[in-house]
Biotite code that builds the C-alpha atoms (Angstrom):
import biotite.structure as struc

atoms = struc.array([
    struc.Atom([-71.880, 10.896, 78.035], chain_id="A", res_id=1, res_name="MET", atom_name="CA", element="C"),
    struc.Atom([-72.948, 8.094, 75.703], chain_id="A", res_id=2, res_name="GLU", atom_name="CA", element="C"),
    struc.Atom([-75.353, 10.578, 74.063], chain_id="A", res_id=3, res_name="ASP", atom_name="CA", element="C"),
    struc.Atom([-72.473, 12.969, 73.345], chain_id="A", res_id=4, res_name="ALA", atom_name="CA", element="C"),
    struc.Atom([-70.433, 10.301, 71.587], chain_id="A", res_id=5, res_name="GLU", atom_name="CA", element="C"),
    struc.Atom([-73.205, 8.996, 69.351], chain_id="A", res_id=6, res_name="LYS", atom_name="CA", element="C"),
    struc.Atom([-73.240, 11.958, 66.907], chain_id="A", res_id=7, res_name="PRO", atom_name="CA", element="C"),
    struc.Atom([-69.453, 11.674, 66.415], chain_id="A", res_id=8, res_name="GLY", atom_name="CA", element="C"),
    struc.Atom([-69.670, 7.958, 65.759], chain_id="A", res_id=9, res_name="ASN", atom_name="CA", element="C"),
    struc.Atom([-72.447, 8.503, 63.298], chain_id="A", res_id=10, res_name="GLN", atom_name="CA", element="C"),
    struc.Atom([-70.395, 11.105, 61.417], chain_id="A", res_id=11, res_name="ASP", atom_name="CA", element="C"),
    struc.Atom([-67.370, 8.773, 61.250], chain_id="A", res_id=12, res_name="ARG", atom_name="CA", element="C"),
    struc.Atom([-69.458, 5.896, 60.014], chain_id="A", res_id=13, res_name="GLU", atom_name="CA", element="C"),
    struc.Atom([-71.038, 8.156, 57.444], chain_id="A", res_id=14, res_name="ALA", atom_name="CA", element="C"),
    struc.Atom([-67.598, 9.276, 56.237], chain_id="A", res_id=15, res_name="LEU", atom_name="CA", element="C"),
    struc.Atom([-66.339, 5.689, 55.983], chain_id="A", res_id=16, res_name="ILE", atom_name="CA", element="C"),
    struc.Atom([-69.463, 4.717, 54.083], chain_id="A", res_id=17, res_name="LYS", atom_name="CA", element="C"),
    struc.Atom([-68.976, 7.625, 51.702], chain_id="A", res_id=18, res_name="HIS", atom_name="CA", element="C"),
    struc.Atom([-65.332, 6.689, 51.092], chain_id="A", res_id=19, res_name="ILE", atom_name="CA", element="C"),
    struc.Atom([-66.262, 3.076, 50.407], chain_id="A", res_id=20, res_name="LEU", atom_name="CA", element="C"),
    struc.Atom([-68.942, 4.175, 48.008], chain_id="A", res_id=21, res_name="GLU", atom_name="CA", element="C"),
    struc.Atom([-66.436, 6.396, 46.175], chain_id="A", res_id=22, res_name="GLU", atom_name="CA", element="C"),
    struc.Atom([-63.920, 3.528, 45.965], chain_id="A", res_id=23, res_name="LEU", atom_name="CA", element="C"),
    struc.Atom([-66.656, 1.238, 44.635], chain_id="A", res_id=24, res_name="ASP", atom_name="CA", element="C"),
    struc.Atom([-67.573, 3.839, 42.029], chain_id="A", res_id=25, res_name="ARG", atom_name="CA", element="C"),
    struc.Atom([-63.884, 4.219, 41.012], chain_id="A", res_id=26, res_name="ASP", atom_name="CA", element="C"),
    struc.Atom([-63.445, 0.471, 40.773], chain_id="A", res_id=27, res_name="ALA", atom_name="CA", element="C"),
    struc.Atom([-66.646, 0.214, 38.768], chain_id="A", res_id=28, res_name="LEU", atom_name="CA", element="C"),
    struc.Atom([-65.504, 3.026, 36.488], chain_id="A", res_id=29, res_name="ALA", atom_name="CA", element="C"),
    struc.Atom([-62.153, 1.342, 35.918], chain_id="A", res_id=30, res_name="LYS", atom_name="CA", element="C"),
    struc.Atom([-63.868, -1.955, 35.181], chain_id="A", res_id=31, res_name="GLU", atom_name="CA", element="C"),
    struc.Atom([-66.168, -0.267, 32.683], chain_id="A", res_id=32, res_name="ILE", atom_name="CA", element="C"),
    struc.Atom([-63.261, 1.495, 31.006], chain_id="A", res_id=33, res_name="ILE", atom_name="CA", element="C"),
    struc.Atom([-61.301, -1.759, 30.922], chain_id="A", res_id=34, res_name="THR", atom_name="CA", element="C"),
    struc.Atom([-64.212, -3.567, 29.302], chain_id="A", res_id=35, res_name="ARG", atom_name="CA", element="C"),
    struc.Atom([-64.756, -0.783, 26.823], chain_id="A", res_id=36, res_name="LEU", atom_name="CA", element="C"),
    struc.Atom([-61.014, -0.442, 26.046], chain_id="A", res_id=37, res_name="HIS", atom_name="CA", element="C"),
    struc.Atom([-59.254, -3.711, 26.858], chain_id="A", res_id=38, res_name="PRO", atom_name="CA", element="C"),
    struc.Atom([-55.503, -3.184, 27.588], chain_id="A", res_id=39, res_name="PRO", atom_name="CA", element="C"),
    struc.Atom([-53.220, -4.239, 24.750], chain_id="A", res_id=40, res_name="THR", atom_name="CA", element="C"),
    struc.Atom([-49.872, -5.961, 25.062], chain_id="A", res_id=41, res_name="LYS", atom_name="CA", element="C"),
    struc.Atom([-48.266, -2.742, 23.923], chain_id="A", res_id=42, res_name="LYS", atom_name="CA", element="C"),
    struc.Atom([-49.834, -0.763, 26.753], chain_id="A", res_id=43, res_name="ASN", atom_name="CA", element="C"),
    struc.Atom([-48.919, -3.433, 29.272], chain_id="A", res_id=44, res_name="ILE", atom_name="CA", element="C"),
    struc.Atom([-45.366, -3.388, 27.967], chain_id="A", res_id=45, res_name="PHE", atom_name="CA", element="C"),
    struc.Atom([-45.181, 0.413, 28.126], chain_id="A", res_id=46, res_name="LEU", atom_name="CA", element="C"),
    struc.Atom([-46.591, 0.411, 31.630], chain_id="A", res_id=47, res_name="ASP", atom_name="CA", element="C"),
    struc.Atom([-43.984, -2.148, 32.650], chain_id="A", res_id=48, res_name="ALA", atom_name="CA", element="C"),
    struc.Atom([-41.213, -0.011, 31.186], chain_id="A", res_id=49, res_name="LEU", atom_name="CA", element="C"),
    struc.Atom([-42.303, 2.885, 33.364], chain_id="A", res_id=50, res_name="LYS", atom_name="CA", element="C"),
    struc.Atom([-41.574, 0.926, 36.483], chain_id="A", res_id=51, res_name="HIS", atom_name="CA", element="C"),
    struc.Atom([-38.398, 2.245, 38.230], chain_id="A", res_id=52, res_name="PRO", atom_name="CA", element="C"),
    struc.Atom([-36.952, -1.220, 38.741], chain_id="A", res_id=53, res_name="VAL", atom_name="CA", element="C"),
    struc.Atom([-37.381, -2.070, 35.064], chain_id="A", res_id=54, res_name="VAL", atom_name="CA", element="C"),
    struc.Atom([-35.797, 1.230, 34.051], chain_id="A", res_id=55, res_name="LEU", atom_name="CA", element="C"),
    struc.Atom([-32.840, 0.567, 36.361], chain_id="A", res_id=56, res_name="LEU", atom_name="CA", element="C"),
    struc.Atom([-32.288, -2.916, 34.939], chain_id="A", res_id=57, res_name="ILE", atom_name="CA", element="C"),
    struc.Atom([-32.535, -1.631, 31.374], chain_id="A", res_id=58, res_name="LEU", atom_name="CA", element="C"),
    struc.Atom([-30.030, 1.117, 32.173], chain_id="A", res_id=59, res_name="GLY", atom_name="CA", element="C"),
    struc.Atom([-27.460, -1.357, 33.433], chain_id="A", res_id=60, res_name="PHE", atom_name="CA", element="C"),
    struc.Atom([-28.049, -3.688, 30.484], chain_id="A", res_id=61, res_name="ALA", atom_name="CA", element="C"),
    struc.Atom([-27.773, -0.949, 27.875], chain_id="A", res_id=62, res_name="LEU", atom_name="CA", element="C"),
    struc.Atom([-24.670, 0.461, 29.518], chain_id="A", res_id=63, res_name="THR", atom_name="CA", element="C"),
    struc.Atom([-22.979, -2.937, 29.362], chain_id="A", res_id=64, res_name="GLY", atom_name="CA", element="C"),
    struc.Atom([-24.013, -3.655, 25.779], chain_id="A", res_id=65, res_name="ILE", atom_name="CA", element="C"),
    struc.Atom([-23.084, -0.228, 24.443], chain_id="A", res_id=66, res_name="VAL", atom_name="CA", element="C"),
    struc.Atom([-19.840, -0.205, 26.388], chain_id="A", res_id=67, res_name="GLY", atom_name="CA", element="C"),
    struc.Atom([-18.811, -3.599, 25.057], chain_id="A", res_id=68, res_name="ASN", atom_name="CA", element="C"),
    struc.Atom([-19.767, -2.595, 21.514], chain_id="A", res_id=69, res_name="TRP", atom_name="CA", element="C"),
    struc.Atom([-17.733, 0.590, 21.680], chain_id="A", res_id=70, res_name="LEU", atom_name="CA", element="C"),
    struc.Atom([-14.725, -1.249, 23.101], chain_id="A", res_id=71, res_name="ALA", atom_name="CA", element="C"),
    struc.Atom([-14.975, -3.894, 20.381], chain_id="A", res_id=72, res_name="SER", atom_name="CA", element="C"),
    struc.Atom([-15.410, -1.223, 17.701], chain_id="A", res_id=73, res_name="PHE", atom_name="CA", element="C"),
    struc.Atom([-12.274, 0.676, 18.710], chain_id="A", res_id=74, res_name="TRP", atom_name="CA", element="C"),
    struc.Atom([-10.270, -2.527, 19.049], chain_id="A", res_id=75, res_name="GLN", atom_name="CA", element="C"),
    struc.Atom([-11.259, -3.513, 15.518], chain_id="A", res_id=76, res_name="ASN", atom_name="CA", element="C"),
    struc.Atom([-10.375, -0.052, 14.216], chain_id="A", res_id=77, res_name="ARG", atom_name="CA", element="C"),
    struc.Atom([-6.984, -0.247, 15.889], chain_id="A", res_id=78, res_name="GLN", atom_name="CA", element="C"),
    struc.Atom([-6.362, -3.713, 14.461], chain_id="A", res_id=79, res_name="TRP", atom_name="CA", element="C"),
    struc.Atom([-7.332, -2.528, 10.968], chain_id="A", res_id=80, res_name="GLU", atom_name="CA", element="C"),
    struc.Atom([-4.968, 0.434, 11.252], chain_id="A", res_id=81, res_name="ARG", atom_name="CA", element="C"),
    struc.Atom([-2.145, -1.848, 12.348], chain_id="A", res_id=82, res_name="GLN", atom_name="CA", element="C"),
    struc.Atom([-2.798, -4.188, 9.426], chain_id="A", res_id=83, res_name="GLN", atom_name="CA", element="C"),
    struc.Atom([-2.906, -1.249, 7.004], chain_id="A", res_id=84, res_name="LEU", atom_name="CA", element="C"),
    struc.Atom([0.353, 0.094, 8.404], chain_id="A", res_id=85, res_name="ARG", atom_name="CA", element="C"),
    struc.Atom([2.003, -3.309, 7.991], chain_id="A", res_id=86, res_name="GLN", atom_name="CA", element="C"),
    struc.Atom([0.861, -3.398, 4.362], chain_id="A", res_id=87, res_name="ILE", atom_name="CA", element="C"),
    struc.Atom([2.242, 0.108, 3.842], chain_id="A", res_id=88, res_name="GLN", atom_name="CA", element="C"),
    struc.Atom([5.591, -0.836, 5.364], chain_id="A", res_id=89, res_name="LEU", atom_name="CA", element="C"),
    struc.Atom([5.673, -3.959, 3.206], chain_id="A", res_id=90, res_name="LYS", atom_name="CA", element="C"),
    struc.Atom([5.116, -1.790, 0.128], chain_id="A", res_id=91, res_name="ASP", atom_name="CA", element="C"),
    struc.Atom([7.985, 0.467, 1.194], chain_id="A", res_id=92, res_name="VAL", atom_name="CA", element="C"),
    struc.Atom([10.269, -2.562, 1.544], chain_id="A", res_id=93, res_name="GLU", atom_name="CA", element="C"),
    struc.Atom([9.203, -3.757, -1.907], chain_id="A", res_id=94, res_name="THR", atom_name="CA", element="C"),
    struc.Atom([9.947, -0.335, -3.422], chain_id="A", res_id=95, res_name="LYS", atom_name="CA", element="C"),
    struc.Atom([13.421, -0.252, -1.914], chain_id="A", res_id=96, res_name="TYR", atom_name="CA", element="C"),
    struc.Atom([14.002, -3.792, -3.192], chain_id="A", res_id=97, res_name="ALA", atom_name="CA", element="C"),
    struc.Atom([13.018, -2.634, -6.692], chain_id="A", res_id=98, res_name="LEU", atom_name="CA", element="C"),
    struc.Atom([15.569, 0.178, -6.485], chain_id="A", res_id=99, res_name="ILE", atom_name="CA", element="C"),
    struc.Atom([18.230, -2.360, -5.499], chain_id="A", res_id=100, res_name="ASP", atom_name="CA", element="C"),
    struc.Atom([17.291, -4.642, -8.408], chain_id="A", res_id=101, res_name="GLU", atom_name="CA", element="C"),
    struc.Atom([17.259, -1.786, -10.890], chain_id="A", res_id=102, res_name="LEU", atom_name="CA", element="C"),
    struc.Atom([20.626, -0.496, -9.706], chain_id="A", res_id=103, res_name="THR", atom_name="CA", element="C"),
    struc.Atom([22.226, -3.928, -9.785], chain_id="A", res_id=104, res_name="ARG", atom_name="CA", element="C"),
    struc.Atom([21.153, -4.786, -13.331], chain_id="A", res_id=105, res_name="TYR", atom_name="CA", element="C"),
    struc.Atom([21.867, -1.389, -14.907], chain_id="A", res_id=106, res_name="VAL", atom_name="CA", element="C"),
    struc.Atom([25.220, -0.915, -13.187], chain_id="A", res_id=107, res_name="GLU", atom_name="CA", element="C"),
    struc.Atom([26.335, -4.428, -14.068], chain_id="A", res_id=108, res_name="LYS", atom_name="CA", element="C"),
    struc.Atom([25.513, -3.749, -17.714], chain_id="A", res_id=109, res_name="ASN", atom_name="CA", element="C"),
    struc.Atom([27.135, -0.316, -17.632], chain_id="A", res_id=110, res_name="ASN", atom_name="CA", element="C"),
    struc.Atom([30.359, -1.443, -15.962], chain_id="A", res_id=111, res_name="VAL", atom_name="CA", element="C"),
    struc.Atom([30.765, -4.327, -18.415], chain_id="A", res_id=112, res_name="ALA", atom_name="CA", element="C"),
    struc.Atom([30.186, -1.939, -21.316], chain_id="A", res_id=113, res_name="GLY", atom_name="CA", element="C"),
    struc.Atom([32.812, 0.467, -19.999], chain_id="A", res_id=114, res_name="ARG", atom_name="CA", element="C"),
    struc.Atom([35.315, -2.369, -19.788], chain_id="A", res_id=115, res_name="ASP", atom_name="CA", element="C"),
    struc.Atom([34.748, -3.135, -23.466], chain_id="A", res_id=116, res_name="VAL", atom_name="CA", element="C"),
    struc.Atom([34.852, 0.554, -24.307], chain_id="A", res_id=117, res_name="TYR", atom_name="CA", element="C"),
    struc.Atom([38.211, 0.850, -22.587], chain_id="A", res_id=118, res_name="GLY", atom_name="CA", element="C"),
    struc.Atom([39.536, -2.106, -24.545], chain_id="A", res_id=119, res_name="SER", atom_name="CA", element="C"),
    struc.Atom([38.308, -0.953, -27.961], chain_id="A", res_id=120, res_name="CYS", atom_name="CA", element="C"),
    struc.Atom([38.318, 2.820, -27.862], chain_id="A", res_id=121, res_name="CYS", atom_name="CA", element="C"),
    struc.Atom([40.917, 4.027, -25.411], chain_id="A", res_id=122, res_name="VAL", atom_name="CA", element="C"),
    struc.Atom([44.683, 3.931, -25.901], chain_id="A", res_id=123, res_name="GLY", atom_name="CA", element="C"),
    struc.Atom([44.576, 1.889, -29.155], chain_id="A", res_id=124, res_name="ARG", atom_name="CA", element="C"),
    struc.Atom([46.359, -1.186, -27.732], chain_id="A", res_id=125, res_name="PRO", atom_name="CA", element="C"),
    struc.Atom([48.249, -3.464, -30.094], chain_id="A", res_id=126, res_name="GLU", atom_name="CA", element="C"),
    struc.Atom([46.185, -6.125, -31.834], chain_id="A", res_id=127, res_name="LEU", atom_name="CA", element="C"),
    struc.Atom([48.082, -9.041, -30.385], chain_id="A", res_id=128, res_name="ASP", atom_name="CA", element="C"),
    struc.Atom([46.713, -12.360, -29.178], chain_id="A", res_id=129, res_name="GLU", atom_name="CA", element="C"),
    struc.Atom([46.523, -11.205, -25.573], chain_id="A", res_id=130, res_name="SER", atom_name="CA", element="C"),
    struc.Atom([44.541, -8.128, -26.559], chain_id="A", res_id=131, res_name="SER", atom_name="CA", element="C"),
    struc.Atom([42.117, -10.248, -28.594], chain_id="A", res_id=132, res_name="TYR", atom_name="CA", element="C"),
    struc.Atom([41.532, -12.643, -25.729], chain_id="A", res_id=133, res_name="LYS", atom_name="CA", element="C"),
    struc.Atom([41.089, -9.825, -23.239], chain_id="A", res_id=134, res_name="ASP", atom_name="CA", element="C"),
    struc.Atom([38.530, -8.077, -25.419], chain_id="A", res_id=135, res_name="THR", atom_name="CA", element="C"),
    struc.Atom([36.677, -11.323, -26.162], chain_id="A", res_id=136, res_name="ILE", atom_name="CA", element="C"),
    struc.Atom([36.476, -12.078, -22.431], chain_id="A", res_id=137, res_name="THR", atom_name="CA", element="C"),
    struc.Atom([35.116, -8.616, -21.733], chain_id="A", res_id=138, res_name="LYS", atom_name="CA", element="C"),
    struc.Atom([32.618, -8.954, -24.551], chain_id="A", res_id=139, res_name="LEU", atom_name="CA", element="C"),
    struc.Atom([31.357, -12.223, -23.087], chain_id="A", res_id=140, res_name="GLU", atom_name="CA", element="C"),
    struc.Atom([30.852, -10.605, -19.711], chain_id="A", res_id=141, res_name="VAL", atom_name="CA", element="C"),
    struc.Atom([29.074, -7.665, -21.295], chain_id="A", res_id=142, res_name="TRP", atom_name="CA", element="C"),
    struc.Atom([26.910, -9.969, -23.398], chain_id="A", res_id=143, res_name="GLY", atom_name="CA", element="C"),
    struc.Atom([25.804, -11.858, -20.278], chain_id="A", res_id=144, res_name="THR", atom_name="CA", element="C"),
    struc.Atom([24.934, -8.583, -18.550], chain_id="A", res_id=145, res_name="ALA", atom_name="CA", element="C"),
    struc.Atom([23.017, -7.347, -21.599], chain_id="A", res_id=146, res_name="ILE", atom_name="CA", element="C"),
    struc.Atom([21.020, -10.573, -21.868], chain_id="A", res_id=147, res_name="ASP", atom_name="CA", element="C"),
    struc.Atom([20.151, -10.478, -18.159], chain_id="A", res_id=148, res_name="SER", atom_name="CA", element="C"),
    struc.Atom([19.021, -6.869, -18.416], chain_id="A", res_id=149, res_name="TRP", atom_name="CA", element="C"),
    struc.Atom([16.977, -7.430, -21.565], chain_id="A", res_id=150, res_name="ARG", atom_name="CA", element="C"),
    struc.Atom([15.186, -10.477, -20.138], chain_id="A", res_id=151, res_name="SER", atom_name="CA", element="C"),
    struc.Atom([14.442, -8.964, -16.737], chain_id="A", res_id=152, res_name="TYR", atom_name="CA", element="C"),
    struc.Atom([13.779, -5.315, -17.617], chain_id="A", res_id=153, res_name="SER", atom_name="CA", element="C"),
    struc.Atom([10.160, -5.974, -18.794], chain_id="A", res_id=154, res_name="PRO", atom_name="CA", element="C"),
    struc.Atom([9.408, -7.673, -15.460], chain_id="A", res_id=155, res_name="ILE", atom_name="CA", element="C"),
    struc.Atom([11.049, -4.844, -13.575], chain_id="A", res_id=156, res_name="LEU", atom_name="CA", element="C"),
    struc.Atom([9.059, -2.308, -15.581], chain_id="A", res_id=157, res_name="GLU", atom_name="CA", element="C"),
    struc.Atom([5.763, -3.983, -14.625], chain_id="A", res_id=158, res_name="ARG", atom_name="CA", element="C"),
    struc.Atom([6.749, -3.944, -10.958], chain_id="A", res_id=159, res_name="LYS", atom_name="CA", element="C"),
    struc.Atom([7.714, -0.275, -11.110], chain_id="A", res_id=160, res_name="ILE", atom_name="CA", element="C"),
    struc.Atom([4.418, 0.549, -12.822], chain_id="A", res_id=161, res_name="THR", atom_name="CA", element="C"),
    struc.Atom([2.570, -1.312, -10.059], chain_id="A", res_id=162, res_name="LEU", atom_name="CA", element="C"),
    struc.Atom([4.307, 0.264, -7.067], chain_id="A", res_id=163, res_name="TYR", atom_name="CA", element="C"),
    struc.Atom([5.312, 3.757, -8.231], chain_id="A", res_id=164, res_name="PHE", atom_name="CA", element="C"),
    struc.Atom([2.906, 6.517, -9.262], chain_id="A", res_id=165, res_name="ARG", atom_name="CA", element="C"),
    struc.Atom([5.135, 9.324, -10.554], chain_id="A", res_id=166, res_name="ASP", atom_name="CA", element="C"),
    struc.Atom([4.989, 9.312, -14.396], chain_id="A", res_id=167, res_name="PRO", atom_name="CA", element="C"),
    struc.Atom([8.535, 10.702, -14.493], chain_id="A", res_id=168, res_name="GLU", atom_name="CA", element="C"),
    struc.Atom([9.735, 7.408, -13.002], chain_id="A", res_id=169, res_name="ILE", atom_name="CA", element="C"),
    struc.Atom([8.147, 5.414, -15.807], chain_id="A", res_id=170, res_name="HIS", atom_name="CA", element="C"),
    struc.Atom([9.491, 7.835, -18.407], chain_id="A", res_id=171, res_name="LYS", atom_name="CA", element="C"),
    struc.Atom([13.088, 7.616, -17.162], chain_id="A", res_id=172, res_name="LEU", atom_name="CA", element="C"),
    struc.Atom([12.925, 3.836, -16.976], chain_id="A", res_id=173, res_name="PHE", atom_name="CA", element="C"),
    struc.Atom([11.845, 3.626, -20.624], chain_id="A", res_id=174, res_name="LYS", atom_name="CA", element="C"),
    struc.Atom([14.681, 5.949, -21.611], chain_id="A", res_id=175, res_name="GLU", atom_name="CA", element="C"),
    struc.Atom([17.181, 3.719, -19.835], chain_id="A", res_id=176, res_name="ILE", atom_name="CA", element="C"),
    struc.Atom([15.826, 0.732, -21.748], chain_id="A", res_id=177, res_name="ARG", atom_name="CA", element="C"),
    struc.Atom([16.223, 2.604, -25.051], chain_id="A", res_id=178, res_name="VAL", atom_name="CA", element="C"),
    struc.Atom([19.858, 3.413, -24.206], chain_id="A", res_id=179, res_name="ILE", atom_name="CA", element="C"),
    struc.Atom([20.372, -0.257, -23.430], chain_id="A", res_id=180, res_name="GLY", atom_name="CA", element="C"),
    struc.Atom([19.128, -1.193, -26.885], chain_id="A", res_id=181, res_name="LEU", atom_name="CA", element="C"),
    struc.Atom([21.563, 1.230, -28.535], chain_id="A", res_id=182, res_name="LYS", atom_name="CA", element="C"),
    struc.Atom([24.428, -0.212, -26.521], chain_id="A", res_id=183, res_name="LEU", atom_name="CA", element="C"),
    struc.Atom([23.267, -3.671, -27.563], chain_id="A", res_id=184, res_name="LYS", atom_name="CA", element="C"),
    struc.Atom([23.756, -2.663, -31.212], chain_id="A", res_id=185, res_name="ASP", atom_name="CA", element="C"),
    struc.Atom([27.370, -1.676, -30.480], chain_id="A", res_id=186, res_name="ILE", atom_name="CA", element="C"),
    struc.Atom([27.887, -4.968, -28.670], chain_id="A", res_id=187, res_name="TYR", atom_name="CA", element="C"),
    struc.Atom([26.542, -6.970, -31.624], chain_id="A", res_id=188, res_name="ASN", atom_name="CA", element="C"),
    struc.Atom([28.932, -5.243, -34.037], chain_id="A", res_id=189, res_name="SER", atom_name="CA", element="C"),
    struc.Atom([31.928, -5.885, -31.793], chain_id="A", res_id=190, res_name="LEU", atom_name="CA", element="C"),
    struc.Atom([30.909, -9.473, -31.129], chain_id="A", res_id=191, res_name="LYS", atom_name="CA", element="C"),
    struc.Atom([30.680, -10.208, -34.858], chain_id="A", res_id=192, res_name="ARG", atom_name="CA", element="C"),
    struc.Atom([34.156, -8.813, -35.509], chain_id="A", res_id=193, res_name="LEU", atom_name="CA", element="C"),
    struc.Atom([35.830, -10.557, -32.600], chain_id="A", res_id=194, res_name="TYR", atom_name="CA", element="C"),
    struc.Atom([34.203, -13.888, -33.331], chain_id="A", res_id=195, res_name="LYS", atom_name="CA", element="C"),
    struc.Atom([37.023, -14.737, -35.770], chain_id="A", res_id=196, res_name="ASP", atom_name="CA", element="C"),
    struc.Atom([39.939, -12.360, -35.067], chain_id="A", res_id=197, res_name="PRO", atom_name="CA", element="C"),
    struc.Atom([42.232, -13.692, -37.809], chain_id="A", res_id=198, res_name="GLU", atom_name="CA", element="C"),
    struc.Atom([39.591, -13.546, -40.482], chain_id="A", res_id=199, res_name="LYS", atom_name="CA", element="C"),
    struc.Atom([38.501, -10.059, -39.460], chain_id="A", res_id=200, res_name="ASN", atom_name="CA", element="C"),
    struc.Atom([41.930, -8.619, -38.601], chain_id="A", res_id=201, res_name="ARG", atom_name="CA", element="C"),
    struc.Atom([41.824, -5.949, -41.278], chain_id="A", res_id=202, res_name="GLU", atom_name="CA", element="C"),
    struc.Atom([38.263, -5.067, -40.358], chain_id="A", res_id=203, res_name="GLU", atom_name="CA", element="C"),
    struc.Atom([39.242, -4.954, -36.709], chain_id="A", res_id=204, res_name="LEU", atom_name="CA", element="C"),
    struc.Atom([42.091, -2.579, -37.448], chain_id="A", res_id=205, res_name="GLU", atom_name="CA", element="C"),
    struc.Atom([39.651, -0.421, -39.323], chain_id="A", res_id=206, res_name="GLY", atom_name="CA", element="C"),
    struc.Atom([37.193, -0.768, -36.449], chain_id="A", res_id=207, res_name="LEU", atom_name="CA", element="C"),
    struc.Atom([39.708, 0.706, -34.029], chain_id="A", res_id=208, res_name="ARG", atom_name="CA", element="C"),
    struc.Atom([39.935, 3.780, -36.220], chain_id="A", res_id=209, res_name="ASP", atom_name="CA", element="C"),
    struc.Atom([36.166, 3.815, -36.523], chain_id="A", res_id=210, res_name="PHE", atom_name="CA", element="C"),
    struc.Atom([35.628, 3.389, -32.758], chain_id="A", res_id=211, res_name="MET", atom_name="CA", element="C"),
    struc.Atom([38.241, 6.002, -32.000], chain_id="A", res_id=212, res_name="SER", atom_name="CA", element="C"),
    struc.Atom([36.183, 8.397, -34.043], chain_id="A", res_id=213, res_name="ALA", atom_name="CA", element="C"),
    struc.Atom([32.939, 7.265, -32.351], chain_id="A", res_id=214, res_name="ARG", atom_name="CA", element="C"),
    struc.Atom([34.286, 6.867, -28.846], chain_id="A", res_id=215, res_name="HIS", atom_name="CA", element="C"),
    struc.Atom([32.494, 10.077, -27.814], chain_id="A", res_id=216, res_name="THR", atom_name="CA", element="C"),
    struc.Atom([29.147, 8.574, -28.788], chain_id="A", res_id=217, res_name="GLU", atom_name="CA", element="C"),
    struc.Atom([29.933, 5.251, -27.088], chain_id="A", res_id=218, res_name="PHE", atom_name="CA", element="C"),
    struc.Atom([31.058, 7.014, -23.937], chain_id="A", res_id=219, res_name="ASP", atom_name="CA", element="C"),
    struc.Atom([28.065, 9.335, -24.091], chain_id="A", res_id=220, res_name="SER", atom_name="CA", element="C"),
    struc.Atom([25.622, 6.405, -24.165], chain_id="A", res_id=221, res_name="ARG", atom_name="CA", element="C"),
    struc.Atom([27.235, 4.862, -21.111], chain_id="A", res_id=222, res_name="LEU", atom_name="CA", element="C"),
    struc.Atom([27.251, 8.232, -19.349], chain_id="A", res_id=223, res_name="GLY", atom_name="CA", element="C"),
    struc.Atom([23.586, 8.866, -20.161], chain_id="A", res_id=224, res_name="GLN", atom_name="CA", element="C"),
    struc.Atom([22.662, 5.499, -18.752], chain_id="A", res_id=225, res_name="GLU", atom_name="CA", element="C"),
    struc.Atom([24.462, 6.264, -15.489], chain_id="A", res_id=226, res_name="THR", atom_name="CA", element="C"),
    struc.Atom([22.989, 9.778, -15.208], chain_id="A", res_id=227, res_name="THR", atom_name="CA", element="C"),
    struc.Atom([19.420, 8.700, -15.906], chain_id="A", res_id=228, res_name="LYS", atom_name="CA", element="C"),
    struc.Atom([19.739, 5.853, -13.415], chain_id="A", res_id=229, res_name="LEU", atom_name="CA", element="C"),
    struc.Atom([20.847, 8.334, -10.724], chain_id="A", res_id=230, res_name="ALA", atom_name="CA", element="C"),
    struc.Atom([17.925, 10.651, -11.579], chain_id="A", res_id=231, res_name="ASP", atom_name="CA", element="C"),
    struc.Atom([15.485, 7.762, -11.526], chain_id="A", res_id=232, res_name="LEU", atom_name="CA", element="C"),
    struc.Atom([16.654, 6.502, -8.139], chain_id="A", res_id=233, res_name="ILE", atom_name="CA", element="C"),
    struc.Atom([16.403, 10.006, -6.686], chain_id="A", res_id=234, res_name="GLN", atom_name="CA", element="C"),
    struc.Atom([12.780, 10.397, -7.788], chain_id="A", res_id=235, res_name="ILE", atom_name="CA", element="C"),
    struc.Atom([11.899, 6.901, -6.560], chain_id="A", res_id=236, res_name="MET", atom_name="CA", element="C"),
    struc.Atom([13.405, 7.626, -3.150], chain_id="A", res_id=237, res_name="ASN", atom_name="CA", element="C"),
    struc.Atom([11.525, 10.926, -3.016], chain_id="A", res_id=238, res_name="LYS", atom_name="CA", element="C"),
    struc.Atom([8.223, 9.180, -3.604], chain_id="A", res_id=239, res_name="GLU", atom_name="CA", element="C"),
    struc.Atom([8.988, 6.556, -0.948], chain_id="A", res_id=240, res_name="ILE", atom_name="CA", element="C"),
    struc.Atom([9.821, 9.221, 1.639], chain_id="A", res_id=241, res_name="GLN", atom_name="CA", element="C"),
    struc.Atom([6.592, 11.073, 0.820], chain_id="A", res_id=242, res_name="ALA", atom_name="CA", element="C"),
    struc.Atom([4.628, 7.846, 1.303], chain_id="A", res_id=243, res_name="ASP", atom_name="CA", element="C"),
    struc.Atom([6.266, 7.198, 4.666], chain_id="A", res_id=244, res_name="ILE", atom_name="CA", element="C"),
    struc.Atom([5.449, 10.702, 5.937], chain_id="A", res_id=245, res_name="LYS", atom_name="CA", element="C"),
    struc.Atom([1.850, 10.658, 4.734], chain_id="A", res_id=246, res_name="SER", atom_name="CA", element="C"),
    struc.Atom([1.233, 7.072, 5.791], chain_id="A", res_id=247, res_name="GLY", atom_name="CA", element="C"),
    struc.Atom([0.084, 6.142, 2.305], chain_id="A", res_id=248, res_name="VAL", atom_name="CA", element="C"),
])
C-alpha cells in the first residue's frame, strides 16, 4: 500500500515545486521590470486612484463640494436678482417722484399766470385802488412761481435726462421751458407797469386795450403749457409701465 501512494506523493511534490518555481520566476521578472522601469509618483498615484475605496471616498467628497458650490452659486444668483429688482423699483419710485415735481412746478406757474390773465385780460375791471392791489398781489405770486420754475427746471431736466430714455420726453420738456420763457416776458411787462400804478395809469389803461387784443395769445400760451405737460406725463407714465413689465 505504501508503494501505491509514493507515485502520487511524488507527483504532488513535483507540482508544488513547479508552482514555486513559476512564482519565483514571476517575482524575479517583476523585480527586473521594476529595476528597469522604476515606478514614478504619478503611476503610484494613478494606481491608488484605481482602488475602490479611494474611488468611493473621492465620489463622496466631490459630491459634497460640487453640491455646496451649486447651492452657493444659485443663492448668489438669487441675491443678485433681488438686489437688481430693488434697484429697478427704486428707479421707478424716482421716476414717479420726478413726475410729481414736474407737475407741481408747472401747474403752480400756470395757475398763477391764469390768475394774472384773469385780472388783466378778462372783463376789463375798473382801474381802482382795489384792482391795482389785487393785480399786484397776483403778479407777486406769479413772479415767485416763475422764479422757482426757472431756477429748478435745469435740475429737473438733468434728472429727466438721466432716468428717462424716450427722446419725445426730452423734447416736450424743452418746449415747456420755452413756453415758460415767453410767459416770463409777459410777466416782466406787467410787473414794470404795475410797479408805479399812478405814474403808469395812462399806460396801464392802454395796456388793458392792448392785452384785450392779445388775450388770445396769452391764453394760448397758458393752454399750450397745460397741454404739453399732460402729453409729457402720459409718455413718462407709459415708459415707467413698460419698465415695470419688462423688469428693466
